[in-house]
N, C-alpha and C positions, 0 to 999 in steps of 0.2 A: 237596198242597194244588199249584195249577196255575201255572207259570215269569209268569210276569209280562212281555206282551208289548213288542216292543221299540216303541223312538219309530223317527218318521220317519228315514230315512237324511241319514245327518251329513255336510259338506264337512268337507276337512283340519281350516281354521278351529274348526269345531265340534267336531270327535273330540279337539283338545287341549285346550277348553276344557275338556268334560268329562272329559280326560285328570285335567287338574289340580284339579279338585276331587271327583275317587271316586278316583283312583290309592291304593293303600295304602299305598305306599312315601308318596308326598306326605301323605299319613291322619297318619302317624304321624313322616315329618317336624316334619308342625304341632304335631303332640301334647306332643315335647321342648320341642320352644318355649315350650307355654305354660305346661308344666312351667317349664322355664325363667324365664320369667315370674314365674311367683308366687313361686318363690325367690329374684329380687330385690327385687321389694317386700317379703317379708318383710327379706331382710337390711338393707336404704334405712329401714325402718320402725326398727331399732335405732338409727339415729343419728337421729332426727327427738322432738320431744318426744311423750310417753304422757302423757295423760289419761283416765285413769280417773274414776267416779262411783262411792263406798261408800255402803252401807246397813246401818247392825245396829239392829238391837231386844236387851236382856239383861233378862230378868224370871227371879229368882232368888228361893227361897224356903228357910231353913232353921231350925233349933232354937235359939235362944233362946245353948246352953250347950254350941254348937258353937264358938270363939273359932279354933277356928287356931293357925295361925305366925302372927295377932293378936294373942294373948297374951301373949306374948313383950314385946310393945311399950303393953302395958296397954290395950287397945282392945278394946270389945265390938261384931263388925258388929251389922246389921239386922236383924234376921231379914227382910224384906223389903225388896229394893232391888231397882229398873228402869231401864235407864237406854238413852233414843234416839242415835244418832249417824247423820248424816250429812256427808260430807266429799266434796271434791273432790281429788282424787290428783295430783301432778304427777313427773315423773324425766326429765330427759334427762340423756345422756353429751357431759361437755363437754370429755374428752379419750378415748378406749378405739382403741386400734390395733389391736382385736382384729375388732369389729365393721367398722371404716373397711375393714381388708383385705379380709374376707369378703364385704362390700356390693361393693367394685371387682372382688373375684372374681366372683360372681355377674353382674352387667354383663356382662364380657369372654364368661363361659358364654352369658349369652344373645345376646351379640353373633354369637358360634359356631355356636347354634341356628338364628336366624333365616340367616347364611349357610346353614347346611345346608338350609332348606328350598329356598333361591333355588338350591343347588348342583340339588337333587331337582328342580326345575321344571323346572332347563334340560336336565339330563340325561332326564327324560320327556317333555319338546316333543320333543327330537328323535327319539327313541326311539318314538311315536307319530308320528313322520313320517316317518323310517326304514322304520315297516310300514306306513303308508300306501302311499310312495311303489314299496314291495314288494307291493302291493295293485294300486298299477297298472299294473306291468309286467306281474305275470300275469294281467292283463284283457286289457293287448295283445299279450301269448304268443299268448293264445285267438284275438283277431285276425287274428295271425299266421296261426294253426293254423288255422282256420278257409279264410283265403284258399290254403295247401297246401293244404289238400284240395278246394277246387276246382279249385285247378292241377292236382292230381294227377289227377282224377276228368275231366278235359280230356285229359290223355295217357291214359289209361285210353280213352275213347270215342274217342282218333283210334288207339289202336295197335289196335282193335276194327276197326273201320274199315280199315284198311292191310292188316289180316290178309285181310279178307274182299275187297280187291283183289289179293290176293294180291302185295302189297309186301313184306313186312313176315314172316318165320318168327312158329309162331306161342310162341315163343317169348320173345317181345316183350310180347303180349298177358298174358302169365304174371309179364313182370317189371314192366307197367306194376299191373296187381291189388296183386303184394305189395305196390310203393311205396304204393299208396291206402288198403288194407287199416293200414300204416306211420302213414301220415298218419291216420285215424282214431284210432286208438292215442294218437299223441301226443297230438290232441285232450281227450282224455277225460281224459287225464294232465295237460293244460293248465288244463282246465278242475278238478277238483279241487285242485289248485292253487292258483284263485282261492278256493275255498269256505275250502282251509285260512288261505293270509293272512287272510282278511274277517276267521272265528275269531281269531285270535290277534290280530288289531287289537283286536276288542270285545274280549278278555279284558284285553288292556295297559289301556285306558282305564277298563275296571272296567264294561262296556255286556254286557247279556244277550249268548250267542252266536250270535240269532239279527240281532243290530244289522246295518244295511246303511249304505252307503257311497255317496255321490255323485261318482261318479270322472269325471275331465277328461276330454274331447276327445284334447288333446292337454296333452302338458308342458309346462307357461310356467315360461321358462327364466330364473333369474334376471338382471339386469345389476348388474354389481361395478363398484363406483367405481376407480378407480385405485389399489392396494392399496399402502404407504409400510410396511415392514419395520417401521424403529422406531416406527412412531407405533402400529402394532399391538401391539407387544412390551411401549409404555409403558402403553397401555389394559389391556390381557392383563395386568400388575402389577396396577395397581391395582383392577379390576373381576373379578377371578376368586375364585371363595368358597372356593376349596380355599387360596387363600394370604391373604385374612381370618382363617382356618377358621384354618390353621398360625399366625398370625403372636397368635390370641388364644388357642392354646394356649400360646404363649409368654410373651406376660403373665401369664397363669394360673399357668404353672411360679415367674413373680418374686417373686408376693405371695403361696407360699405359703413361700419362702424368707425372707420377712420374716413371715409368722407361726408361722417356728420361734420370735422372741422379742417378737413380740407379747402370750405374757403375760408375760412381765420387764419389759412396760413401763407404768408411772405409770397409774391409771386414777380417771379423775376425774368424780363425776357427782354433779347439780344436781338437790335432790327438796325436794316442799315440798307443804302439802295447808291448804285452809281449809275450815270447816264447821260446824256446827250441834251442839250435844251437853246433854241435858237428860236429868234423873230426877226424874217424879213424884215419887218415894216421897221423897227428899231432897229436894226442893221442898215436899212438903208434910208433913214433919217438921219444915225449917224457919219452917213458914210457921204449925206448931202454936207452936213454941217462940217466935217471935216477936209473938204475938196474946199470950199468958200474960203476957212481960214488958213489952208494953204494960196489961196490966191491974194492974200492978203499981205502976206509975210515976204520983209524983206526978203532982197536978193540973199544976202548973207546966210540968213537964217535957211538950216533943211528943212524941209517938208519936213509934214507928218505923215505918220503910217495910217491908213486910212483904211486897211483889212481888219475886217470881223473878230475881235479876239477870242482867245480861248472859250469852247463852251462846252466843254466837259464836268460832271458837278459830281463827288459825291456827298453821303453822310451817314453819320452811325449813332447810333443810340443805344443807353442802356436804359432799362427802365424798371424799378421795384415799387410794390402795393402793394401793401399790408392794411388791411382794414379789422378791427376790432368789435364785435357789437358792444355795446357797454350796457343796452336794455334789451332780451331780446324776448323776454316772457316766457321763460320755463322754453322755448322751441327743440334748442338743443339739448337738453335734459332729454325731454321727451323723444327726440330723436335714439339719444343713445338708451332709452331703455327700450324701444321697440326694434332697433338696431341689437342690443345684450339679449333678446327675447328670441331674435331669429337665428341667432348662432347655436341659442341650447338646443331649441327645435333642431336645428341642422345636424346639430352635435348629434343628439339622440336619432336621429335619424341613420346617420353616419353606425356607431354603436348597433344602432340596428344590424344594419345589410352586416357588419363585419360577425353577429353570432349567426345572421341567416346564413350565412357563407359556409361557418360550422355545418350550421345545423343540415344540410341541403348536400354535404359530403359524408359527413356520418348516415343519413338515410341513402343517398344512392351507394353508398357500399357493401348497406344491406341488404341493397335490392341486391343488388348483383351476384352477393352471396348465396341470396335468398330464392335468388333463380339459376343460380348451376345449381344450384340442388337440386332446383323441383325438375330441371333441365332433363338430369340424369334420370330420376322416378320418373316422370311422364315418360321419357323413352324405354326405359324395361317394361312399363305395362303401359305402351302400345306395340310392345312385339307377342307379348303375354298374350293380349284380349286377341289379337289378330290370331294365333294360335286357336285359340279355344275359340273365334270361330268361325275358324276353318273345319275345325274336327267337328265342330254340333253341325255343321252345312252336312257330313259327310251320313255323322252321327243319325242326322234328321231323315236324310233320305232312306237308311236301311231299316229304322221303324227303332231305333234307339232309345230315341228320347222328339218330344213332341213339339208343335208349335210354337208353346210358349216360351222353351228353354232355348228353341234357335233364335228365336225372336229378343231374347234378353241378350244372348250372347252376341249378336251381331251389336245390339244398343248399348252394350259396353264397349266395345272395341269400338266402334263413332264414336262413344264420348272420349277412352282415350286417346284417341287419335290427334280429338280436339284439342286434346289438354297438351298434346306433345307439342301439337301445332304454337298454342299461344304460347307456350314454355321458350320456345325456340326463341321467337319473336322477344318474348318478352323480354329474354337473356338478351339480344340483342341491343334493344330500344335500353335497357340497366345500364351497357356500356356508352352509349350514348349521352344518356343521361348524364353520368359519374361523368363525362366531359362537360357538361355546361356545369355542371355545379361546380368545380375548378376552374371554370373561365377560359379552356382549350380548346372550346368543341369547333 
């Protein structure tokens, strides 16, 4: 079966949206959240009144001499018996600590699963952005490699012309050819890096390997407002999914500790029913007996009513149960020790998550400031290095400098241009990492 063809080229936003819908990690997290929601619905239903409808039809036939256990009462069951019953049944837990605590546990587990989906979406978003800008960087490096190739080809042509004019030795022409060949190799490697980055990004978002992406001609730099460290730390503590998940785990551990004693607490249940029950065989027998009795009544006595009586019925019950273990061989105490140890462990994880949130915000803020400074410095260096390389090319053409100097100038410019590109992408990603650190990506 041939592989499906890739869709149209995607922008960064389209790639992020596609990943949020197709990334396997997100799909798995969503499945876990749906399972947690189903468990929550089931456990909560135990706290609500349960209503059911019941219908039963009984047909029974036996020999006349089979009295069974009725014989001790001097009774003889009828040979034919039928009974039809239909009713509505209702039950409700008035007091049930076990079902209440299990429902609360399911709610906190569902909250944690939802926060895990949110965390996975944020992490996937940053991963897609990192992969996309890695592709942008590799594509810009291809442009830079093409520019270097043109520069080296010009130097080779200048070396050939100077050699023919007798201005330089043949070794200069060979050096220029070596530099040109090296530039061609760097261009081929850069083009392969672009293909690798594109396929890696397609795999990350769950698209076909041949999926294309629309790349910007220039990297758009974000404009960040004034950064308040204390405010961002407060925001992170309230918005980070990791903190919310850790808090839900602490709450569940406390509920688990309470569940140890829940079976030893009173259970009160209210139940009731309303319905209709008829026995056609019994009604027929009663009708025959009533009719026979009416036939034997004196003329002055009014006849009996032979129609069946009311068949509706209801029942209401309130039951309470309280079991107290008199000897449990230390099982409750051991269960409490285990539950409290789990509480302490989860509380330690919660404290660590809160500290990590503060550390992540501080680190992200430092990186934003450093990347902002590096961006300004790298931009200035790239401009100067480009001017030096262009000037060196002219100087080499007229014989003021040699092959070594002009090659060094070009290599310096290439490195400065790479540093500027890395600084641009580093600044963009540092801003996104700051959003991730505060839980607002």
